[in-house]
N, C-alpha and C positions, 0 to 999 in steps of 0.2 A: 623408631626407624621407618622411613617411608618405603612403601612397596614399589615395585617396578613401574606400575602404571602412574603412580603419583610423581615419581621422578621424571618420567617421560613427559608428563603433562606440564610440569614446571619448566623443563627444558624447552618445550614447545612454546610456552608463553614468553620465556626469556628471549627467545630468538626474534620475536616480532615486536617486543617493546611495549611501552605504556599504552599506546593507542590500541593495540591489539587486546591488551588486558581490559581496557574499558569496554570493548565490545564483548569479550568472552566472559566477563563476570556475570553476564545475563544468560550464558549458556548453562544448561543443567550440568553441574560439575560432576555429579554422581555418574552420569552417562559417560563422560570423558574418562573417568577413573576405571570404569568397567570395560570400556571398549578397546579392542585391539586395533581399530581402524582409524587412527588419526595420523596421517602422513601426507607429505607433499604429493600432488598429482597434477596432471595436465588437464585442467578444466577451464574453459574460457569464461571469464566473468561477464555477465550480461550487462554490467554497468560500465566498467572501465576497459573491458576486453583484454585484461591481463590474463595470461595463460597459466599462471601458477596459483593453485588453491590448496587447501588442506581439507581432508575428510574428517568430519566429526560425527561419530556414530556410524552405523552401517545398515540399518533397516528402518526407513529408507536412508540413502546417503544424504548427509548434510555437509555442504561445502562452504568454506569461508575464504574469501579472496585475500591474498597476501598484500595487495596494493591498496584497495579502497575499503577493505574489511566488510564488504557486502556478504550477507549470508543467504545461500540458496538451498532450499529443501526440495529435493527431487522427488516429488509425488506425481511425476508425469504419467505413471501407469494408471492413475485413478480416472474413472469415467467422470469427467467434470460436470457434464450436463446432468447426469443422474445424481451426483453429489449435491449440486446446488438446488435442483428441483425437489429432491426427496428429503434432503437433510438440512443443508445450511440455511436456506431461506426460511423454512418453517421454524428453525430453532433460534435464529439470530435476528430476525426482523419482526417487529410487531405491527399489527394493523393500526391505523390512525386512532381508532377509538380506545386502544389499549396503552397508548404511550403514557408513561408516568411522568410526574412532575420533575423528577431528577433527570430523566433523559431530556426533557424539554429544556431544562436549565443548561445542561451541557451543550446542547445544540445552539442555544442563544449565545453562550459564551464564545463558542467557536465562530458563530456568525459575526459577532462584534470584532473578532480578530481579523477576519478576512474582508469585512465590509469596506474598509478604505481602498481595497484593491479591485473592487467591482465598480465599473463606471456605468453611468446611465446610458451611454452610447454602445455598451457591449451587447453582443449576441452571445449569451451564456449557454454552455452545453454541460450538463451534469451527467456523468457516467455512473450508472448503478443507483438510480433514483429511488428504487423500491416503491413504497406507497406514496412518495412525494412529500414526506414530512419536512425535509430540509427545504425543498422547493417552495412549500407553502410559507415557511418562515421567511425565506428570501423575498418572496412576492409581497409579503406584508410589511417588510422592513427596508427594502431597497428598491429604488426605481431602476428598472432595467429595460433596455430597448426590446429585447426578445429573449426567451428562455425555453430551452428544449431539454426534456428529461429522457434519457436513454435507459430503458429497462427491458431486458430480454424476457423476464418472467411474465407470462400472459396475465395471470391474476393480478399481480402488482401493477402492471402497466394499465390495466383496465381501471383499477382503483385510483391510480394517479391521474388518469384522464377524467374520471368522474369529479375529481377535486379541481378541475378546471385547468390542468396543465397540458402543454403541447408535448405529446409523448411519441418517442421513436421506439417502437416495440420490435427491435431487431438486434442482431449481433453488431456490436460497435465496429468490428473489423470488416463488416460487409457494407457499411455506409459508403456511398460513392457520390461524387460530384456535389459536395456541399462545402461551405466555408463558415467558420465560426470565429469569434474573437477570443473567447475565454473558455478554457477547459477546467472543469471543476471535478476533482476526484477525491472524495472524502472517504478514507478507509477503504480504498478500492484497488489501487495499483499493486498492492502486495498480493492480490488474488490473481494477477495476470501471469500466466506461466512464461510466455515468451516476450520478454521486455523489448527486444529489438523490433518486434511487430507493433508494439505500442508506440514507439518513437516514430516508426514509418507512418503510422496512421495519423498521429498528431501533426506530422509534417504535411501529409496529404490534405488534411482538412484545414490547414492554414491557421492554426491557433496562434494568436499573438501573445497570449498569457496563459500560464499553467498554474493553477492553485491546487495543492494537494495537502492531505493530512495522512500520515502513516503512523502505525504503532511503532514505538521504539523501546529499547531496554526491557524486552520481554523474555521470559524463559523460552529457550529454544530446545525443543524436545522431539522425539519421534514416537510419542505415545498416541494411541487412538482414544477418542475420536479426533480426527484431524480438524483444525480450525480454518482450513482453507488458505492459509498463508504459505505461498511459495517463497516469499522474499522478506528479509529483514533489512531495512534500509538504515542508513545514517546520513548525516549531512553531506559527507564526502562522497558517498556512493550515489546520492541523488544528483549532485553536481556533475559527476562523471556520466551518469545516465543521460542527462539532457544535453551534455556535451557543449560544443562550441556554438551551437545555434541558439541556445537559451542561456541567459545570465541570471544567477540567483540575486534577487533584489530584496527579498525579505525572508526571514525565518523566525520561528517562535517555538521554543520548547515548552510544551504544555506539561503541567504538573499532573500527578496521578489523580484521576477523578475530575479534572478541570473540564475537558471536552470529550473524554471517553473514559472507560473504566481504568485503564492504565495510563502510562505516560505516552505522549505523542510528539510528532514533529510536523508543524505546519510550514509549508514553503510556498513562495511565489517566484516563478521564473518568467522573465520577459524575453521575447524573441530579440536577438541582437540585430 
């Protein structure tokens, strides 16, 4: 016989149908079973702006949109600058001389997928370039008019510059009076807390094409240490995020281990 939590969870899933199930099968079910806090609430989705979501878990709150199924983890109380400088960058990014063969092969496979969408006439802007590993692969494999690496971490920006790249060592949201053709965000936009600010900045800098890769179908949990992900996207929520100004022209579902450790979604959006 099912306990009360199991019954409520199944009712919750039944209410929102198959699409919701496909998203929620990657949510840590044990947390749902133990939590008292999964119910409808008024939280505006940052992708589709729908005002009805549900809470999954309670410390911190994890919300899933009823319309586009975007998942938002509210870690807004974390000191992001301290987190990235003292923990995330040191744990998750390797210096150029330490990159292993497996990581290089993943990057090359990802590069081959996005290569047809980068034109020789493009001014390319990569957000979160770190040491410039991907930038170096791009430079060696694709002819590009101009390429800028945006990296806020001083140490990484310096290394990226030593490798011969044009580096913008400042906060992306503080860049003014510039224009670029192509925005490249590989495993980066899930780390941006306020998505409307991202869209405003993309619009301000006049990007004509947006190329992203985001992790998908991952376990969604509230355990520590945090992995830095505020958002869990799907194709529908990305389409809603970029709205009427950009049209989805290409998407590719990567297999586990193909371009990153888990599964991912590569998308290309063009300005309408």
